[in-house]
N, C-alpha and C positions, 0 to 999 in steps of 0.2 A: 728576204735579204734586207740588211740595214742600209742606211744611206751611204756609209763609208764603202761597203762592198759594191754598191751600185756605181759610185763615183769611180772606183778603181776599174770596174768593168767598162764604164763609159770611156775611160781614158786609155784603155789598152789598144794595141795595134789591131786594126780591122781590115777587112777586104770585102768587096761586094757591096751591093746596094743595101740600104737600111730599110727594113720592112717592119711596120708596126702592125701587130695582130691583136685585135680586141677579143675579149672572151677567151684568152689563151688556155684556160684551164678546162674548157669544155672539150668534148670528144673531137669535134671538127677543128676547133682552135688548136688543141694540142697536136693533132696530126698535121695541121698546117705548119706549126712551128717546126716540127721535126723535118718535114719535107723541105721547108725553106732553108734550114740549116744544112741539110744534105746537099742542097743546090749551091751552097757557098754564100748565102745571104747573111747579113748581120740582122738579128731579129730583136725587136722590142716587144716583149710579151706583156700585155696588160691584163690585169685582173682586178677584182673589186676589193679583195681583202687579204690580210696578211697570211692566213692559213693557205689560201690558194696560191699565193706567191711562193710560199715555202715549198709546196708540192712541185710547182713548175720548176723551181730552181734545183731541188734535190734530184729530180729525174734527169737533169742535164748539167751536171756539175762541170764537166769538161768544157762545155760551150760557154758557161759563165766564166770559168777561169781563163779561157782564151779571149775573153772580151767580145765574143760573137753573140752573146745573149744577155740582155738585161731585162729585169722584170720591174714594171711600173704599176703602181696602184692607180686605177682610173675609173671614175664613174662617168659614163658617157652622157648621163642626163645633167651633168654639171658643166656649164659652159666654161667656167674658170678653170676647172680641172682639165678639160680638153685642151684649152689654150696653154696651160702650164706644161703638160706632157708633150704636146707637139713642139713647143719652143725648146724644151730641154733635149728632146731626142732627134729632132730634125729628120724625120723619115722621108724617103723618096717614094715609098709605096705604103699605102694604108689598106689593110684588110679589115673590113667592117664585118665582124662575125658575132659580136656580143648580142645576147638576147635569149629569150626562151619562149616557147609556144604557149600562148594563152588559149586553152581549150574550153569547150562547152558551147552550148547554144548561144547565139548572139545576145539574146535577152537574159541569159544567166549572168552576164558580166555587167558589173556596175560601172559607172562613169570613171571612177578613179582607176580601176584596173585597166579599162580600155585606154584611158589617157596615158597610163604608164607604158603600156605595150607600144603605142605609137611613139612615145618619147624615146624609148630605147631603140626601137627598130627603124625609125625613120629620121627623127631629128638628130639623134646621136651620130649616125653615119654622116649626115649633112654637115654637122659641126666640124668633124674631122676633115671632111673633104674641103670645107671652106678654108680651113687653116692651110691646107696644102696649096690651094688655089691662090690664097692671099700672098704666099711667098712667090709664086710664079708671077703674079701681077706686079709685085715689087721689082722682081728681076727685069720684067719687061719695061717698066717705067724708068729703070736705071740704065737700060740699054745692055744689060747683061745677057749673055747667051743663055737661052732657056734650057734648063735641065729637064731630062725625061722624068716625069712623075706619073704615078698611077694610083687610081682608087679601085679597089676590088670589093664589090658588094656581094655578100652571100645572101642569096634569095632562095625561094622554094617553089617547086612546081604547084604547090597548093594555092599560089597566087592566082592561078588561072584554072585550077581544077575544082569544080564545085562539090567538094566533100563536106557534108554537114558536120557541125560541131567543131569547125576550125575557123569560124568566120572572122574573129578579130586578128588572129595570127595571119590568115590569108590577106586580110585588108591591109595589115602593116607591110607585108611583103609586096603586095600589089602597088602600094604607094611608093615603096622603095624602088620598084622596077620603073615606075613612071618617072620618078625623080632622076633615076640613073639615065634613062633615055634622053631626057632634056639636058642634063648636065654633061653628058657625053658630047653633045654638039656644042654647047656653050663653052666648055673647057678646052676644046681641041686647039683653038688658036694660041693657048698658053702652054701647049705641050703637055697637057695633063690628060691622060687616057682614063676613061671610066669603063670598067668591064664588070659584068655580072656572072656569078657562078650560080646557076639555078639547080638546086639539089632536089632529087627525089627523096624517097624515104631512106634514111640512114640509120644504122643500128647504133643507137645511143641510149644512155640511161633515161632519157626523157620519156621513153616508151614504157618504162617500168610501172609507172602509175597513171599513164595516160587514160587507160580504159576506166579506171576508178574515178578519175576526174570527170570524164564525160558522163558516167552513170550517176552523177550527183546532181540531179535536177533541183532547181530552186523551188519549183512547184510541181504538183501532179498535173502535167500539161498534155498527157497523151503521147509523149515521145519515148516512154520507157522502153518499148520494144526496139525502137531505132537506136537508142543509146546502147542497149545490150548487143545489138547486131554490130554496131560500130566496134565494140570491143572484140567480138568474135572475129570480124574480118581483119582487123589490124593484127590480132594475135596469129591468125592463120598466115598472113603475109610476112610477118616479121622475119622468118628465116631467109627471106629473099632480099632483105634490106641491104644496102651497100655498106661496106666496111668504111669507117671513118678515114682510114689510111688512104683509101682510093680517092676520097674527096680531098684530103690534104695534099696529095700529089697533084691533083688538078688545080687546086688553089695556087700552089707553088708555080705551076706552069704558067698560069695566066698572070701571075704577079711578076714573073721574071723573063719569060720568053719575049722576043721581039714580036711586035704586031699581033697580039692575041685577038681572037674573035670578040666581038662586043658581048656575046652571050655564049657561055659554055654550060652544057647540061651534063649532070653526072648523078648516078644513083638510080635505084629502082623506081620506075614510074616517072622519071624526070621529063619525059616527053608527052605525058598524058595531057598536059595543058594545051599543047599544040593540037592534039586530036580533038580536045574538047571544043576549041574555037570553031571547028568545022561542023559541029552538031547544033542544030537549032535549039534555042533556049527551052521551048516546051518539051522537046525530047530529052534534053539534059535533066530537066526537072523531074520528068516521069521516071527516068532511070534512077535518079537519086532517091526518090521516094520508094521505088520498088526494091532496090538493092538494100536500102537501109530501113525498110519496113515502116515507113512514115505515113502510110495511108495515101489517100488520094486528095487532090485539090477539091475544095467545096465551092 
């Protein structure tokens, strides 16, 4: 979409809350946009590039024409970009969905790649949440009646499920969960709700080359059998993965329903993390090494 088309859409008659969704061209992001539109929300779909913007717009021409959907280019790692989009669109709800899984053994990943994962998956969501909260702080200082606002953070059951070769992705989601818990308490007096959607395995294109990425060790470190087993197990389980549309509907629900629960779980294996916490660490480690053929502790 060009700037003129975006301005026309932004000025058209609207109804319902305005929800900003990052990573709107991904499977979960796209499904969330559709579910939010179905629920009557006005949606700001953010993507990183023009090609992705064109695809999102082309698939929803009627919503764009009605002024219920606008597409914005947004790089969540750029603080100025985040400030610009938030000021322009003034959403009442932010859905932090952007990001991709960085797979491989922890020591396969170099500093730059690990830093980029944390930047996108943790600092990016916090930047957008901060913008929403800053508006609420301004309202409070002015004595304005506080509007209901909400931050929806998309997380993963891998944050608390000790699955090998997902360490940096799990670390980023675990950090996001921790930040969300603290922010939920801190933002409550300002009328800003913070909720988490914890996804299990979801059927997306990310799984198409996941096994190949995991099987690409940086050195011959004795984990080859485990890497191959990781691919076999995930391929065997893939038919059971959740449909992105199921996740999208759940995202729309927690974004728009009154008083959503602090954490909502959806998708295959989304409760594994809860069970994992009940198992002693030595037992978890033994199960992980046995299932993924990673030998025994020395």
